[in-house]
HTML snippet that shows the backbone in 3Dmol.js (N, CA, C, O; Angstrom):
<script src="https://3Dmol.org/build/3Dmol-min.js"></script>
<div id="view" style="width:600px;height:400px;position:relative"></div>
<script>
const pdb = `
ATOM      1  N   MET A   1      90.294-185.334  64.776  1.00  0.00           N
ATOM      2  CA  MET A   1      89.441-185.546  65.927  1.00  0.00           C
ATOM      3  C   MET A   1      90.262-185.343  67.196  1.00  0.00           C
ATOM      4  O   MET A   1      91.393-185.816  67.312  1.00  0.00           O
ATOM      5  N   LEU A   2      89.666-184.631  68.135  1.00  0.00           N
ATOM      6  CA  LEU A   2      90.285-184.452  69.444  1.00  0.00           C
ATOM      7  C   LEU A   2      89.912-185.648  70.307  1.00  0.00           C
ATOM      8  O   LEU A   2      88.783-186.133  70.238  1.00  0.00           O
ATOM      9  N   VAL A   3      90.838-186.123  71.109  1.00  0.00           N
ATOM     10  CA  VAL A   3      90.568-187.290  71.953  1.00  0.00           C
ATOM     11  C   VAL A   3      90.817-186.912  73.403  1.00  0.00           C
ATOM     12  O   VAL A   3      91.916-186.499  73.775  1.00  0.00           O
ATOM     13  N   LEU A   4      89.775-187.059  74.217  1.00  0.00           N
ATOM     14  CA  LEU A   4      89.905-186.776  75.638  1.00  0.00           C
ATOM     15  C   LEU A   4      90.568-187.954  76.343  1.00  0.00           C
ATOM     16  O   LEU A   4      90.429-189.098  75.911  1.00  0.00           O
ATOM     17  N   PRO A   5      91.289-187.677  77.426  1.00  0.00           N
ATOM     18  CA  PRO A   5      91.983-188.749  78.151  1.00  0.00           C
ATOM     19  C   PRO A   5      91.017-189.569  78.998  1.00  0.00           C
ATOM     20  O   PRO A   5      89.844-189.217  79.123  1.00  0.00           O
ATOM     21  N   ALA A   6      91.505-190.652  79.575  1.00  0.00           N
ATOM     22  CA  ALA A   6      90.692-191.508  80.434  1.00  0.00           C
ATOM     23  C   ALA A   6      90.326-190.805  81.737  1.00  0.00           C
ATOM     24  O   ALA A   6      89.261-191.059  82.302  1.00  0.00           O
ATOM     25  N   GLU A   7      91.195-189.931  82.214  1.00  0.00           N
ATOM     26  CA  GLU A   7      90.938-189.199  83.459  1.00  0.00           C
ATOM     27  C   GLU A   7      90.988-187.707  83.185  1.00  0.00           C
ATOM     28  O   GLU A   7      91.960-187.193  82.631  1.00  0.00           O
ATOM     29  N   LEU A   8      89.914-187.013  83.587  1.00  0.00           N
ATOM     30  CA  LEU A   8      89.859-185.579  83.385  1.00  0.00           C
ATOM     31  C   LEU A   8      89.120-184.939  84.551  1.00  0.00           C
ATOM     32  O   LEU A   8      87.898-184.792  84.544  1.00  0.00           O
ATOM     33  N   THR A   9      89.910-184.564  85.551  1.00  0.00           N
ATOM     34  CA  THR A   9      89.372-183.895  86.728  1.00  0.00           C
ATOM     35  C   THR A   9      90.007-182.511  86.817  1.00  0.00           C
ATOM     36  O   THR A   9      90.785-182.114  85.949  1.00  0.00           O
ATOM     37  N   HIS A  10      89.670-181.796  87.859  1.00  0.00           N
ATOM     38  CA  HIS A  10      90.195-180.443  88.051  1.00  0.00           C
ATOM     39  C   HIS A  10      91.721-180.418  87.950  1.00  0.00           C
ATOM     40  O   HIS A  10      92.302-179.471  87.421  1.00  0.00           O
ATOM     41  N   GLU A  11      92.347-181.446  88.451  1.00  0.00           N
ATOM     42  CA  GLU A  11      93.808-181.517  88.456  1.00  0.00           C
ATOM     43  C   GLU A  11      94.403-181.535  87.047  1.00  0.00           C
ATOM     44  O   GLU A  11      95.448-180.926  86.819  1.00  0.00           O
ATOM     45  N   GLN A  12      93.761-182.215  86.102  1.00  0.00           N
ATOM     46  CA  GLN A  12      94.283-182.330  84.741  1.00  0.00           C
ATOM     47  C   GLN A  12      93.682-181.305  83.777  1.00  0.00           C
ATOM     48  O   GLN A  12      94.161-181.169  82.651  1.00  0.00           O
ATOM     49  N   ALA A  13      92.647-180.588  84.197  1.00  0.00           N
ATOM     50  CA  ALA A  13      91.868-179.757  83.278  1.00  0.00           C
ATOM     51  C   ALA A  13      92.691-178.704  82.541  1.00  0.00           C
ATOM     52  O   ALA A  13      92.540-178.551  81.329  1.00  0.00           O
ATOM     53  N   GLY A  14      93.539-177.992  83.229  1.00  0.00           N
ATOM     54  CA  GLY A  14      94.316-176.932  82.591  1.00  0.00           C
ATOM     55  C   GLY A  14      95.211-177.449  81.481  1.00  0.00           C
ATOM     56  O   GLY A  14      95.194-176.925  80.367  1.00  0.00           O
ATOM     57  N   ALA A  15      95.983-178.463  81.779  1.00  0.00           N
ATOM     58  CA  ALA A  15      96.901-179.036  80.792  1.00  0.00           C
ATOM     59  C   ALA A  15      96.130-179.672  79.645  1.00  0.00           C
ATOM     60  O   ALA A  15      96.520-179.537  78.485  1.00  0.00           O
ATOM     61  N   CYS A  16      95.047-180.359  79.956  1.00  0.00           N
ATOM     62  CA  CYS A  16      94.242-181.007  78.920  1.00  0.00           C
ATOM     63  C   CYS A  16      93.623-179.957  77.997  1.00  0.00           C
ATOM     64  O   CYS A  16      93.611-180.122  76.777  1.00  0.00           O
ATOM     65  N   CYS A  17      93.120-178.897  78.580  1.00  0.00           N
ATOM     66  CA  CYS A  17      92.508-177.841  77.793  1.00  0.00           C
ATOM     67  C   CYS A  17      93.524-177.208  76.841  1.00  0.00           C
ATOM     68  O   CYS A  17      93.222-176.972  75.671  1.00  0.00           O
ATOM     69  N   ARG A  18      94.702-176.940  77.336  1.00  0.00           N
ATOM     70  CA  ARG A  18      95.751-176.365  76.482  1.00  0.00           C
ATOM     71  C   ARG A  18      96.098-177.313  75.336  1.00  0.00           C
ATOM     72  O   ARG A  18      96.246-176.883  74.192  1.00  0.00           O
ATOM     73  N   MET A  19      96.227-178.594  75.644  1.00  0.00           N
ATOM     74  CA  MET A  19      96.565-179.585  74.626  1.00  0.00           C
ATOM     75  C   MET A  19      95.463-179.682  73.567  1.00  0.00           C
ATOM     76  O   MET A  19      95.748-179.700  72.369  1.00  0.00           O
ATOM     77  N   LEU A  20      94.215-179.744  74.009  1.00  0.00           N
ATOM     78  CA  LEU A  20      93.110-179.895  73.070  1.00  0.00           C
ATOM     79  C   LEU A  20      92.905-178.649  72.215  1.00  0.00           C
ATOM     80  O   LEU A  20      92.661-178.761  71.014  1.00  0.00           O
ATOM     81  N   THR A  21      93.001-177.470  72.813  1.00  0.00           N
ATOM     82  CA  THR A  21      92.806-176.261  72.012  1.00  0.00           C
ATOM     83  C   THR A  21      93.943-176.077  71.008  1.00  0.00           C
ATOM     84  O   THR A  21      93.727-175.552  69.916  1.00  0.00           O
ATOM     85  N   GLN A  22      95.135-176.500  71.369  1.00  0.00           N
ATOM     86  CA  GLN A  22      96.240-176.446  70.416  1.00  0.00           C
ATOM     87  C   GLN A  22      95.963-177.399  69.248  1.00  0.00           C
ATOM     88  O   GLN A  22      96.153-177.036  68.088  1.00  0.00           O
ATOM     89  N   GLY A  23      95.516-178.608  69.558  1.00  0.00           N
ATOM     90  CA  GLY A  23      95.178-179.573  68.519  1.00  0.00           C
ATOM     91  C   GLY A  23      94.009-179.114  67.666  1.00  0.00           C
ATOM     92  O   GLY A  23      93.970-179.360  66.461  1.00  0.00           O
ATOM     93  N   LEU A  24      93.071-178.453  68.295  1.00  0.00           N
ATOM     94  CA  LEU A  24      91.894-177.959  67.602  1.00  0.00           C
ATOM     95  C   LEU A  24      92.272-176.991  66.481  1.00  0.00           C
ATOM     96  O   LEU A  24      91.660-177.000  65.413  1.00  0.00           O
ATOM     97  N   ARG A  25      93.257-176.179  66.724  1.00  0.00           N
ATOM     98  CA  ARG A  25      93.674-175.182  65.724  1.00  0.00           C
ATOM     99  C   ARG A  25      94.211-175.835  64.450  1.00  0.00           C
ATOM    100  O   ARG A  25      94.196-175.221  63.383  1.00  0.00           O
ATOM    101  N   SER A  26      94.680-177.065  64.559  1.00  0.00           N
ATOM    102  CA  SER A  26      95.223-177.740  63.370  1.00  0.00           C
ATOM    103  C   SER A  26      94.220-178.714  62.734  1.00  0.00           C
ATOM    104  O   SER A  26      94.545-179.395  61.761  1.00  0.00           O
ATOM    105  N   GLU A  27      93.012-178.776  63.283  1.00  0.00           N
ATOM    106  CA  GLU A  27      91.989-179.668  62.729  1.00  0.00           C
ATOM    107  C   GLU A  27      91.496-179.132  61.386  1.00  0.00           C
ATOM    108  O   GLU A  27      91.079-177.978  61.297  1.00  0.00           O
ATOM    109  N   PRO A  28      91.542-179.960  60.340  1.00  0.00           N
ATOM    110  CA  PRO A  28      91.015-179.524  59.051  1.00  0.00           C
ATOM    111  C   PRO A  28      89.487-179.593  59.048  1.00  0.00           C
ATOM    112  O   PRO A  28      88.891-180.258  59.895  1.00  0.00           O
ATOM    113  N   GLY A  29      88.885-178.932  58.136  1.00  0.00           N
ATOM    114  CA  GLY A  29      87.436-179.021  57.979  1.00  0.00           C
ATOM    115  C   GLY A  29      86.686-178.008  58.820  1.00  0.00           C
ATOM    116  O   GLY A  29      87.263-177.272  59.621  1.00  0.00           O
ATOM    117  N   ALA A  30      85.369-177.997  58.608  1.00  0.00           N
ATOM    118  CA  ALA A  30      84.511-177.010  59.252  1.00  0.00           C
ATOM    119  C   ALA A  30      83.953-177.474  60.588  1.00  0.00           C
ATOM    120  O   ALA A  30      83.378-176.675  61.326  1.00  0.00           O
ATOM    121  N   THR A  31      84.113-178.746  60.908  1.00  0.00           N
ATOM    122  CA  THR A  31      83.594-179.285  62.169  1.00  0.00           C
ATOM    123  C   THR A  31      84.714-179.932  62.960  1.00  0.00           C
ATOM    124  O   THR A  31      85.523-180.691  62.426  1.00  0.00           O
ATOM    125  N   VAL A  32      84.739-179.617  64.232  1.00  0.00           N
ATOM    126  CA  VAL A  32      85.692-180.241  65.150  1.00  0.00           C
ATOM    127  C   VAL A  32      84.905-181.218  66.021  1.00  0.00           C
ATOM    128  O   VAL A  32      83.880-180.858  66.600  1.00  0.00           O
ATOM    129  N   VAL A  33      85.388-182.446  66.109  1.00  0.00           N
ATOM    130  CA  VAL A  33      84.740-183.464  66.936  1.00  0.00           C
ATOM    131  C   VAL A  33      85.684-183.860  68.057  1.00  0.00           C
ATOM    132  O   VAL A  33      86.856-184.158  67.830  1.00  0.00           O
ATOM    133  N   ALA A  34      85.150-183.856  69.269  1.00  0.00           N
ATOM    134  CA  ALA A  34      85.897-184.328  70.436  1.00  0.00           C
ATOM    135  C   ALA A  34      85.366-185.705  70.803  1.00  0.00           C
ATOM    136  O   ALA A  34      84.166-185.874  71.015  1.00  0.00           O
ATOM    137  N   ASP A  35      86.246-186.679  70.877  1.00  0.00           N
ATOM    138  CA  ASP A  35      85.865-188.045  71.236  1.00  0.00           C
ATOM    139  C   ASP A  35      86.060-188.220  72.740  1.00  0.00           C
ATOM    140  O   ASP A  35      87.184-188.201  73.241  1.00  0.00           O
ATOM    141  N   ALA A  36      84.950-188.389  73.445  1.00  0.00           N
ATOM    142  CA  ALA A  36      84.988-188.536  74.902  1.00  0.00           C
ATOM    143  C   ALA A  36      84.857-189.995  75.327  1.00  0.00           C
ATOM    144  O   ALA A  36      84.618-190.278  76.501  1.00  0.00           O
ATOM    145  N   GLY A  37      85.009-190.905  74.402  1.00  0.00           N
ATOM    146  CA  GLY A  37      84.811-192.321  74.678  1.00  0.00           C
ATOM    147  C   GLY A  37      85.760-192.916  75.698  1.00  0.00           C
ATOM    148  O   GLY A  37      85.408-193.888  76.366  1.00  0.00           O
ATOM    149  N   ALA A  38      86.944-192.365  75.836  1.00  0.00           N
ATOM    150  CA  ALA A  38      87.917-192.909  76.786  1.00  0.00           C
ATOM    151  C   ALA A  38      87.675-192.435  78.215  1.00  0.00           C
ATOM    152  O   ALA A  38      88.225-193.005  79.157  1.00  0.00           O
ATOM    153  N   LEU A  39      86.859-191.400  78.385  1.00  0.00           N
ATOM    154  CA  LEU A  39      86.637-190.850  79.730  1.00  0.00           C
ATOM    155  C   LEU A  39      86.072-191.902  80.674  1.00  0.00           C
ATOM    156  O   LEU A  39      84.999-192.456  80.433  1.00  0.00           O
ATOM    157  N   ALA A  40      86.790-192.166  81.728  1.00  0.00           N
ATOM    158  CA  ALA A  40      86.341-193.134  82.725  1.00  0.00           C
ATOM    159  C   ALA A  40      86.244-192.488  84.102  1.00  0.00           C
ATOM    160  O   ALA A  40      85.366-192.834  84.893  1.00  0.00           O
ATOM    161  N   HIS A  41      87.142-191.552  84.389  1.00  0.00           N
ATOM    162  CA  HIS A  41      87.160-190.865  85.693  1.00  0.00           C
ATOM    163  C   HIS A  41      87.180-189.371  85.405  1.00  0.00           C
ATOM    164  O   HIS A  41      88.146-188.848  84.850  1.00  0.00           O
ATOM    165  N   PHE A  42      86.097-188.685  85.789  1.00  0.00           N
ATOM    166  CA  PHE A  42      85.999-187.261  85.466  1.00  0.00           C
ATOM    167  C   PHE A  42      85.110-186.566  86.480  1.00  0.00           C
ATOM    168  O   PHE A  42      84.376-187.202  87.238  1.00  0.00           O
ATOM    169  N   ASP A  43      85.195-185.253  86.473  1.00  0.00           N
ATOM    170  CA  ASP A  43      84.286-184.434  87.252  1.00  0.00           C
ATOM    171  C   ASP A  43      83.772-183.329  86.338  1.00  0.00           C
ATOM    172  O   ASP A  43      83.964-183.395  85.124  1.00  0.00           O
ATOM    173  N   SER A  44      83.132-182.333  86.892  1.00  0.00           N
ATOM    174  CA  SER A  44      82.547-181.285  86.065  1.00  0.00           C
ATOM    175  C   SER A  44      83.599-180.480  85.302  1.00  0.00           C
ATOM    176  O   SER A  44      83.254-179.735  84.384  1.00  0.00           O
ATOM    177  N   SER A  45      84.851-180.615  85.660  1.00  0.00           N
ATOM    178  CA  SER A  45      85.915-179.946  84.909  1.00  0.00           C
ATOM    179  C   SER A  45      85.951-180.425  83.462  1.00  0.00           C
ATOM    180  O   SER A  45      86.358-179.679  82.572  1.00  0.00           O
ATOM    181  N   ALA A  46      85.530-181.652  83.223  1.00  0.00           N
ATOM    182  CA  ALA A  46      85.485-182.167  81.851  1.00  0.00           C
ATOM    183  C   ALA A  46      84.516-181.332  81.010  1.00  0.00           C
ATOM    184  O   ALA A  46      84.769-181.083  79.831  1.00  0.00           O
ATOM    185  N   LEU A  47      83.416-180.904  81.614  1.00  0.00           N
ATOM    186  CA  LEU A  47      82.488-180.024  80.894  1.00  0.00           C
ATOM    187  C   LEU A  47      83.147-178.691  80.568  1.00  0.00           C
ATOM    188  O   LEU A  47      82.995-178.165  79.466  1.00  0.00           O
ATOM    189  N   ALA A  48      83.878-178.153  81.532  1.00  0.00           N
ATOM    190  CA  ALA A  48      84.557-176.879  81.301  1.00  0.00           C
ATOM    191  C   ALA A  48      85.551-176.992  80.144  1.00  0.00           C
ATOM    192  O   ALA A  48      85.667-176.076  79.330  1.00  0.00           O
ATOM    193  N   VAL A  49      86.255-178.097  80.077  1.00  0.00           N
ATOM    194  CA  VAL A  49      87.222-178.311  78.988  1.00  0.00           C
ATOM    195  C   VAL A  49      86.492-178.406  77.651  1.00  0.00           C
ATOM    196  O   VAL A  49      86.915-177.793  76.670  1.00  0.00           O
ATOM    197  N   LEU A  50      85.408-179.160  77.603  1.00  0.00           N
ATOM    198  CA  LEU A  50      84.646-179.287  76.355  1.00  0.00           C
ATOM    199  C   LEU A  50      84.060-177.943  75.929  1.00  0.00           C
ATOM    200  O   LEU A  50      84.054-177.615  74.742  1.00  0.00           O
ATOM    201  N   LEU A  51      83.572-177.173  76.883  1.00  0.00           N
ATOM    202  CA  LEU A  51      83.010-175.868  76.550  1.00  0.00           C
ATOM    203  C   LEU A  51      84.084-174.908  76.056  1.00  0.00           C
ATOM    204  O   LEU A  51      83.816-174.089  75.177  1.00  0.00           O
ATOM    205  N   GLU A  52      85.274-174.992  76.594  1.00  0.00           N
ATOM    206  CA  GLU A  52      86.373-174.157  76.106  1.00  0.00           C
ATOM    207  C   GLU A  52      86.769-174.572  74.696  1.00  0.00           C
ATOM    208  O   GLU A  52      87.071-173.718  73.863  1.00  0.00           O
ATOM    209  N   CYS A  53      86.771-175.860  74.421  1.00  0.00           N
ATOM    210  CA  CYS A  53      87.048-176.330  73.060  1.00  0.00           C
ATOM    211  C   CYS A  53      85.983-175.818  72.100  1.00  0.00           C
ATOM    212  O   CYS A  53      86.294-175.407  70.981  1.00  0.00           O
ATOM    213  N   ARG A  54      84.748-175.842  72.531  1.00  0.00           N
ATOM    214  CA  ARG A  54      83.653-175.315  71.701  1.00  0.00           C
ATOM    215  C   ARG A  54      83.874-173.838  71.424  1.00  0.00           C
ATOM    216  O   ARG A  54      83.737-173.387  70.287  1.00  0.00           O
ATOM    217  N   ARG A  55      84.214-173.088  72.456  1.00  0.00           N
ATOM    218  CA  ARG A  55      84.433-171.651  72.299  1.00  0.00           C
ATOM    219  C   ARG A  55      85.553-171.390  71.295  1.00  0.00           C
ATOM    220  O   ARG A  55      85.433-170.524  70.428  1.00  0.00           O
ATOM    221  N   GLU A  56      86.627-172.135  71.420  1.00  0.00           N
ATOM    222  CA  GLU A  56      87.763-171.977  70.511  1.00  0.00           C
ATOM    223  C   GLU A  56      87.377-172.351  69.078  1.00  0.00           C
ATOM    224  O   GLU A  56      87.757-171.662  68.132  1.00  0.00           O
ATOM    225  N   ALA A  57      86.625-173.438  68.920  1.00  0.00           N
ATOM    226  CA  ALA A  57      86.183-173.851  67.589  1.00  0.00           C
ATOM    227  C   ALA A  57      85.321-172.764  66.952  1.00  0.00           C
ATOM    228  O   ALA A  57      85.495-172.436  65.778  1.00  0.00           O
ATOM    229  N   MET A  58      84.398-172.213  67.723  1.00  0.00           N
ATOM    230  CA  MET A  58      83.525-171.175  67.196  1.00  0.00           C
ATOM    231  C   MET A  58      84.313-169.915  66.844  1.00  0.00           C
ATOM    232  O   MET A  58      83.998-169.243  65.861  1.00  0.00           O
ATOM    233  N   ALA A  59      85.328-169.591  67.632  1.00  0.00           N
ATOM    234  CA  ALA A  59      86.172-168.435  67.331  1.00  0.00           C
ATOM    235  C   ALA A  59      86.904-168.622  66.007  1.00  0.00           C
ATOM    236  O   ALA A  59      87.247-167.648  65.337  1.00  0.00           O
ATOM    237  N   LEU A  60      87.140-169.874  65.635  1.00  0.00           N
ATOM    238  CA  LEU A  60      87.802-170.185  64.370  1.00  0.00           C
ATOM    239  C   LEU A  60      86.800-170.384  63.232  1.00  0.00           C
ATOM    240  O   LEU A  60      87.179-170.733  62.114  1.00  0.00           O
ATOM    241  N   GLY A  61      85.519-170.159  63.527  1.00  0.00           N
ATOM    242  CA  GLY A  61      84.489-170.308  62.502  1.00  0.00           C
ATOM    243  C   GLY A  61      84.083-171.739  62.232  1.00  0.00           C
ATOM    244  O   GLY A  61      83.551-172.047  61.165  1.00  0.00           O
ATOM    245  N   LYS A  62      84.332-172.625  63.198  1.00  0.00           N
ATOM    246  CA  LYS A  62      84.009-174.044  63.037  1.00  0.00           C
ATOM    247  C   LYS A  62      82.865-174.429  63.967  1.00  0.00           C
ATOM    248  O   LYS A  62      82.591-173.744  64.953  1.00  0.00           O
ATOM    249  N   THR A  63      82.213-175.521  63.642  1.00  0.00           N
ATOM    250  CA  THR A  63      81.214-176.070  64.547  1.00  0.00           C
ATOM    251  C   THR A  63      81.895-177.104  65.435  1.00  0.00           C
ATOM    252  O   THR A  63      82.999-177.562  65.140  1.00  0.00           O
ATOM    253  N   PHE A  64      81.228-177.463  66.520  1.00  0.00           N
ATOM    254  CA  PHE A  64      81.814-178.374  67.502  1.00  0.00           C
ATOM    255  C   PHE A  64      80.796-179.428  67.883  1.00  0.00           C
ATOM    256  O   PHE A  64      79.621-179.122  68.085  1.00  0.00           O
ATOM    257  N   ALA A  65      81.245-180.664  67.981  1.00  0.00           N
ATOM    258  CA  ALA A  65      80.384-181.770  68.392  1.00  0.00           C
ATOM    259  C   ALA A  65      81.201-182.736  69.246  1.00  0.00           C
ATOM    260  O   ALA A  65      82.431-182.736  69.208  1.00  0.00           O
ATOM    261  N   VAL A  66      80.490-183.557  70.016  1.00  0.00           N
ATOM    262  CA  VAL A  66      81.142-184.513  70.912  1.00  0.00           C
ATOM    263  C   VAL A  66      80.665-185.922  70.576  1.00  0.00           C
ATOM    264  O   VAL A  66      79.467-186.172  70.451  1.00  0.00           O
ATOM    265  N   ALA A  67      81.608-186.823  70.433  1.00  0.00           N
ATOM    266  CA  ALA A  67      81.302-188.229  70.196  1.00  0.00           C
ATOM    267  C   ALA A  67      81.500-189.017  71.486  1.00  0.00           C
ATOM    268  O   ALA A  67      82.420-188.744  72.257  1.00  0.00           O
ATOM    269  N   HIS A  68      80.644-189.977  71.708  1.00  0.00           N
ATOM    270  CA  HIS A  68      80.777-190.933  72.821  1.00  0.00           C
ATOM    271  C   HIS A  68      80.807-190.270  74.197  1.00  0.00           C
ATOM    272  O   HIS A  68      81.581-190.674  75.065  1.00  0.00           O
ATOM    273  N   LEU A  69      79.974-189.262  74.395  1.00  0.00           N
ATOM    274  CA  LEU A  69      79.917-188.599  75.700  1.00  0.00           C
ATOM    275  C   LEU A  69      79.324-189.568  76.725  1.00  0.00           C
ATOM    276  O   LEU A  69      78.216-190.066  76.529  1.00  0.00           O
ATOM    277  N   PRO A  70      80.045-189.841  77.812  1.00  0.00           N
ATOM    278  CA  PRO A  70      79.513-190.759  78.823  1.00  0.00           C
ATOM    279  C   PRO A  70      78.176-190.262  79.380  1.00  0.00           C
ATOM    280  O   PRO A  70      77.961-189.059  79.522  1.00  0.00           O
ATOM    281  N   THR A  71      77.299-191.188  79.685  1.00  0.00           N
ATOM    282  CA  THR A  71      75.967-190.851  80.184  1.00  0.00           C
ATOM    283  C   THR A  71      76.034-189.943  81.394  1.00  0.00           C
ATOM    284  O   THR A  71      75.284-188.971  81.472  1.00  0.00           O
ATOM    285  N   ARG A  72      76.907-190.232  82.331  1.00  0.00           N
ATOM    286  CA  ARG A  72      77.005-189.419  83.548  1.00  0.00           C
ATOM    287  C   ARG A  72      77.429-187.986  83.233  1.00  0.00           C
ATOM    288  O   ARG A  72      76.966-187.047  83.880  1.00  0.00           O
ATOM    289  N   LEU A  73      78.300-187.815  82.250  1.00  0.00           N
ATOM    290  CA  LEU A  73      78.730-186.468  81.880  1.00  0.00           C
ATOM    291  C   LEU A  73      77.604-185.740  81.144  1.00  0.00           C
ATOM    292  O   LEU A  73      77.423-184.536  81.327  1.00  0.00           O
ATOM    293  N   ARG A  74      76.852-186.458  80.317  1.00  0.00           N
ATOM    294  CA  ARG A  74      75.673-185.869  79.654  1.00  0.00           C
ATOM    295  C   ARG A  74      74.667-185.409  80.712  1.00  0.00           C
ATOM    296  O   ARG A  74      74.076-184.337  80.585  1.00  0.00           O
ATOM    297  N   GLU A  75      74.474-186.221  81.755  1.00  0.00           N
ATOM    298  CA  GLU A  75      73.558-185.845  82.834  1.00  0.00           C
ATOM    299  C   GLU A  75      74.031-184.587  83.551  1.00  0.00           C
ATOM    300  O   GLU A  75      73.219-183.731  83.901  1.00  0.00           O
ATOM    301  N   LEU A  76      75.340-184.468  83.773  1.00  0.00           N
ATOM    302  CA  LEU A  76      75.882-183.242  84.385  1.00  0.00           C
ATOM    303  C   LEU A  76      75.644-182.042  83.481  1.00  0.00           C
ATOM    304  O   LEU A  76      75.309-180.959  83.960  1.00  0.00           O
ATOM    305  N   ALA A  77      75.814-182.227  82.182  1.00  0.00           N
ATOM    306  CA  ALA A  77      75.584-181.138  81.233  1.00  0.00           C
ATOM    307  C   ALA A  77      74.125-180.681  81.275  1.00  0.00           C
ATOM    308  O   ALA A  77      73.849-179.483  81.218  1.00  0.00           O
ATOM    309  N   VAL A  78      73.199-181.625  81.376  1.00  0.00           N
ATOM    310  CA  VAL A  78      71.783-181.288  81.496  1.00  0.00           C
ATOM    311  C   VAL A  78      71.539-180.545  82.802  1.00  0.00           C
ATOM    312  O   VAL A  78      70.853-179.522  82.814  1.00  0.00           O
ATOM    313  N   LEU A  79      72.086-181.043  83.888  1.00  0.00           N
ATOM    314  CA  LEU A  79      71.920-180.422  85.202  1.00  0.00           C
ATOM    315  C   LEU A  79      72.406-178.976  85.202  1.00  0.00           C
ATOM    316  O   LEU A  79      71.766-178.105  85.790  1.00  0.00           O
ATOM    317  N   TYR A  80      73.532-178.720  84.546  1.00  0.00           N
ATOM    318  CA  TYR A  80      74.109-177.373  84.501  1.00  0.00           C
ATOM    319  C   TYR A  80      73.522-176.510  83.385  1.00  0.00           C
ATOM    320  O   TYR A  80      73.869-175.335  83.267  1.00  0.00           O
ATOM    321  N   GLY A  81      72.640-177.078  82.571  1.00  0.00           N
ATOM    322  CA  GLY A  81      71.985-176.315  81.519  1.00  0.00           C
ATOM    323  C   GLY A  81      72.851-176.038  80.300  1.00  0.00           C
ATOM    324  O   GLY A  81      72.624-175.056  79.593  1.00  0.00           O
ATOM    325  N   VAL A  82      73.842-176.889  80.042  1.00  0.00           N
ATOM    326  CA  VAL A  82      74.742-176.660  78.908  1.00  0.00           C
ATOM    327  C   VAL A  82      74.707-177.795  77.882  1.00  0.00           C
ATOM    328  O   VAL A  82      75.513-177.805  76.952  1.00  0.00           O
ATOM    329  N   ALA A  83      73.798-178.737  78.034  1.00  0.00           N
ATOM    330  CA  ALA A  83      73.761-179.905  77.152  1.00  0.00           C
ATOM    331  C   ALA A  83      73.596-179.507  75.687  1.00  0.00           C
ATOM    332  O   ALA A  83      74.194-180.127  74.807  1.00  0.00           O
ATOM    333  N   GLU A  84      72.796-178.486  75.419  1.00  0.00           N
ATOM    334  CA  GLU A  84      72.569-178.081  74.029  1.00  0.00           C
ATOM    335  C   GLU A  84      73.823-177.484  73.391  1.00  0.00           C
ATOM    336  O   GLU A  84      73.896-177.374  72.167  1.00  0.00           O
ATOM    337  N   LEU A  85      74.805-177.100  74.198  1.00  0.00           N
ATOM    338  CA  LEU A  85      76.053-176.557  73.678  1.00  0.00           C
ATOM    339  C   LEU A  85      77.038-177.656  73.266  1.00  0.00           C
ATOM    340  O   LEU A  85      78.061-177.382  72.638  1.00  0.00           O
ATOM    341  N   LEU A  86      76.718-178.894  73.624  1.00  0.00           N
ATOM    342  CA  LEU A  86      77.599-180.020  73.331  1.00  0.00           C
ATOM    343  C   LEU A  86      76.850-181.083  72.513  1.00  0.00           C
ATOM    344  O   LEU A  86      76.572-182.173  73.015  1.00  0.00           O
ATOM    345  N   PRO A  87      76.529-180.764  71.267  1.00  0.00           N
ATOM    346  CA  PRO A  87      75.753-181.709  70.467  1.00  0.00           C
ATOM    347  C   PRO A  87      76.537-182.989  70.162  1.00  0.00           C
ATOM    348  O   PRO A  87      77.766-182.987  70.077  1.00  0.00           O
ATOM    349  N   ALA A  88      75.792-184.064  70.004  1.00  0.00           N
ATOM    350  CA  ALA A  88      76.398-185.348  69.657  1.00  0.00           C
ATOM    351  C   ALA A  88      76.898-185.311  68.222  1.00  0.00           C
ATOM    352  O   ALA A  88      76.239-184.764  67.338  1.00  0.00           O
ATOM    353  N   ALA A  89      78.054-185.889  68.000  1.00  0.00           N
ATOM    354  CA  ALA A  89      78.612-185.982  66.645  1.00  0.00           C
ATOM    355  C   ALA A  89      77.778-186.965  65.844  1.00  0.00           C
ATOM    356  O   ALA A  89      77.318-187.975  66.377  1.00  0.00           O
ATOM    357  N   PRO A  90      77.580-186.670  64.558  1.00  0.00           N
ATOM    358  CA  PRO A  90      76.789-187.594  63.713  1.00  0.00           C
ATOM    359  C   PRO A  90      77.524-188.899  63.472  1.00  0.00           C
ATOM    360  O   PRO A  90      77.007-189.782  62.787  1.00  0.00           O
TER     361      PRO A  90
END
`;
const viewer = $3Dmol.createViewer("view");
viewer.addModel(pdb, "pdb");
viewer.setStyle({}, {cartoon: {color: "spectrum"}});
viewer.zoomTo();
viewer.render();
</script>
C-alpha cells in the first residue's frame, strides 16, 4: 500500500510523486491502493500526484484505488471532473 504524507501541496508534489511511483513499481498484486488517510494539509497538487500514480499503475497493468480520501479532496476531484478516476478502495 502506498501512503500519502500529512502535507501534500505544490511544494512537496514532485518529490512525493517520485517516491510513490517508485514504491508503486514494487507493489505486489494486481491492485495498487493509495492510503490518503494521513492527508491533513493539501491542495489540488494532491490530485495530480494521485492521478500520476494511477497512470503509472495502469501502465504496469494494475488497477488503482484510493483509501481514506479526505472529503475536501474528493470534492475537488468532483469539481475537476476526475473523481471517477480515483475509485475508493474496497
